[in-house]
C-alpha positions as CSV (number, residue, x, y, z in Angstrom):
1,M,8.5,8.5,-2.6
2,E,11.4,10.3,-1.0
3,Y,14.4,8.5,0.3
4,E,18.0,9.0,1.3
5,I,20.8,7.3,-0.6
6,I,24.1,6.1,0.8
7,Y,26.6,5.0,-1.7
8,A,29.1,2.4,-0.6
9,K,31.4,-0.3,-1.8
10,R,28.8,-3.1,-2.1
11,K,27.2,-5.3,-4.7
12,S,23.5,-4.9,-4.1
13,L,20.9,-2.4,-3.0
14,S,19.2,-2.5,0.4
15,L,16.4,-0.7,2.1
16,Q,16.1,0.4,5.7
17,I,13.3,2.2,7.4
18,K,14.7,4.3,10.3
19,P,12.7,4.9,13.5
20,D,11.8,8.4,12.3
21,L,10.3,6.6,9.2
22,T,13.0,8.0,6.9
23,I,13.6,5.6,4.0
24,L,17.3,4.8,3.5
25,V,18.7,3.1,0.4
26,R,22.2,1.7,0.4
27,A,23.6,1.4,-3.1
28,P,26.8,0.4,-4.8
29,F,28.9,3.2,-6.3
30,G,27.8,3.8,-9.8
31,A,24.2,2.8,-9.4
32,S,22.0,5.1,-11.4
33,K,19.2,7.1,-9.9
34,K,16.7,5.4,-12.3
35,Y,17.9,2.0,-11.1
36,I,17.4,3.0,-7.5
37,D,14.0,4.6,-8.2
38,E,12.8,1.3,-9.8
39,F,14.1,-0.7,-6.8
40,V,12.3,1.6,-4.3
41,S,9.1,1.5,-6.4
42,K,9.3,-2.3,-6.7
43,H,9.5,-2.5,-2.9
44,S,6.8,0.1,-2.1
45,D,4.4,-2.4,-0.5
46,W,7.2,-3.6,1.8
47,I,8.1,0.0,2.7
48,E,4.5,0.9,3.5
49,R,4.1,-2.2,5.6
50,K,7.3,-1.6,7.6
51,C,6.4,2.1,8.1
52,N,3.1,1.1,9.5
53,E,4.7,-1.5,11.8
54,I,7.1,1.0,13.1
55,S,4.5,3.6,13.6
56,S,2.1,1.3,15.4
57,R,4.7,-0.2,17.8
58,T,6.9,2.8,18.5
59,I,6.3,4.2,22.0
60,N,7.8,7.6,22.3
61,P,9.3,7.8,25.8
62,Y,9.0,11.6,25.7
63,S,5.2,11.3,25.6
64,F,5.4,10.2,29.3
65,T,6.0,12.6,32.2
66,D,9.0,11.9,34.4
67,K,6.6,10.7,37.1
68,E,5.0,8.2,34.7
69,I,8.4,7.0,33.6
70,N,9.4,6.4,37.2
71,E,6.2,4.5,37.8
72,L,6.7,2.4,34.7
73,K,10.3,1.7,35.8
74,K,9.1,0.4,39.2
75,K,6.4,-1.6,37.5
76,T,8.9,-3.1,35.1
77,L,11.2,-4.2,38.0
78,E,8.3,-5.7,39.9
79,I,7.4,-7.8,36.8
80,V,10.9,-8.6,35.6
81,I,12.7,-9.6,38.8
82,P,10.6,-12.6,39.6
83,R,10.7,-13.7,35.9
84,V,14.5,-13.4,35.8
85,E,14.8,-15.3,39.1
86,Y,12.6,-18.1,37.7
87,Y,14.4,-18.5,34.4
88,A,17.9,-17.9,35.8
89,N,17.3,-20.8,38.3
90,L,15.9,-23.0,35.5
91,M,19.0,-22.2,33.3
92,G,21.5,-22.4,36.1
93,L,22.5,-18.8,35.8
94,K,23.0,-15.9,38.3
95,P,22.8,-12.4,36.9
96,S,25.1,-9.9,38.6
97,K,22.6,-7.1,38.4
98,I,19.0,-6.4,37.2
99,G,18.2,-2.8,36.2
100,V,15.7,-0.7,34.3
101,S,16.5,2.0,31.8
102,S,14.8,4.4,29.4
103,A,16.2,2.7,26.3
104,K,14.2,3.5,23.2
105,R,15.6,1.2,20.6
106,R,15.9,-2.1,22.5
107,F,13.9,-4.0,25.1
108,A,16.9,-5.2,27.1
109,S,20.6,-5.8,27.1
110,C,23.1,-8.1,28.8
111,N,26.8,-7.3,29.3
112,S,29.7,-9.7,29.7
113,A,29.6,-9.2,33.5
114,G,26.1,-10.7,33.6
115,S,24.3,-7.4,34.2
116,L,20.8,-7.3,32.7
117,N,19.1,-4.1,31.8
118,F,15.4,-3.8,30.7
119,S,13.6,-0.9,29.1
120,F,10.7,0.5,31.1
121,R,8.5,0.2,28.0
122,L,8.8,-3.6,28.2
123,C,6.1,-3.6,30.9
124,L,3.6,-2.4,28.3
125,Y,3.8,-5.7,26.5
126,P,2.1,-9.1,27.4
127,R,3.8,-11.3,30.0
128,E,4.6,-13.9,27.3
129,A,6.7,-11.3,25.4
130,I,8.3,-10.2,28.7
131,D,9.3,-13.8,29.4
132,Y,10.8,-14.1,26.0
133,V,13.0,-11.0,26.5
134,V,14.1,-12.4,29.9
135,V,15.1,-15.8,28.4
136,H,16.7,-14.0,25.4
137,E,18.9,-11.9,27.7
138,L,19.8,-14.8,30.0
139,A,20.8,-16.8,27.0
140,H,23.4,-14.1,26.3
141,M,25.0,-15.1,29.5
142,K,25.8,-18.4,27.9
143,E,26.3,-17.1,24.3
144,M,27.2,-13.4,23.8
145,N,26.0,-13.4,20.2
146,H,23.1,-14.5,18.0
147,S,24.6,-17.7,16.7
148,K,22.8,-21.0,16.2
149,R,24.1,-22.0,19.6
150,F,22.5,-18.9,21.1
151,W,19.1,-19.6,19.5
152,A,19.4,-23.3,20.6
153,V,19.7,-22.1,24.2
154,V,16.6,-19.9,23.8
155,E,14.6,-22.7,22.2
156,K,15.6,-25.2,24.9
157,Y,14.0,-23.0,27.6
158,M,11.3,-21.5,25.5
159,P,10.3,-23.7,22.5
160,D,7.6,-21.2,21.4
161,Y,10.0,-18.2,21.4
162,K,9.3,-17.3,17.8
163,E,5.6,-16.7,18.5
164,R,6.4,-14.8,21.7
165,R,8.9,-12.6,19.8
166,Q,6.2,-11.7,17.4
167,L,4.2,-10.1,20.3
168,L,7.0,-7.5,20.5
169,K,6.3,-6.5,16.9
170,E,2.5,-6.0,17.2
């Protein structure tokens, strides 16, 4: 199994599967190639499972024509705006802007000014997953991090958020 190694000042080995399915191993300085090979071999099932997950859920935005992307962006706005309005009212929030982007690596983002941006690919997922992303981003308007307080906000308005989040990984 081929992989890239990045040596760094660290104590343990870690694995990462990049979006292009490249396997990346981060290793402490001085770790032997044999030790790293054994580590990768020991985690081969995990590597295969993660590669399959990434392959099955990755939607390449370049496989869409410009016209299709524009249509998906419109569809995303049509779906997301009412959901944002509903949950924002429920949570006592008022986003400054709602937009749609062609983001490839994230479903949405929220900045400190309260501007929400959703990837057009979000509209390709079930409504339950979309609602989860909306609540997640609105929760960032209260907590701009992923602390316990942030997750408590998400859970308050969406008790089944863990199940909904799983829908984004299928």
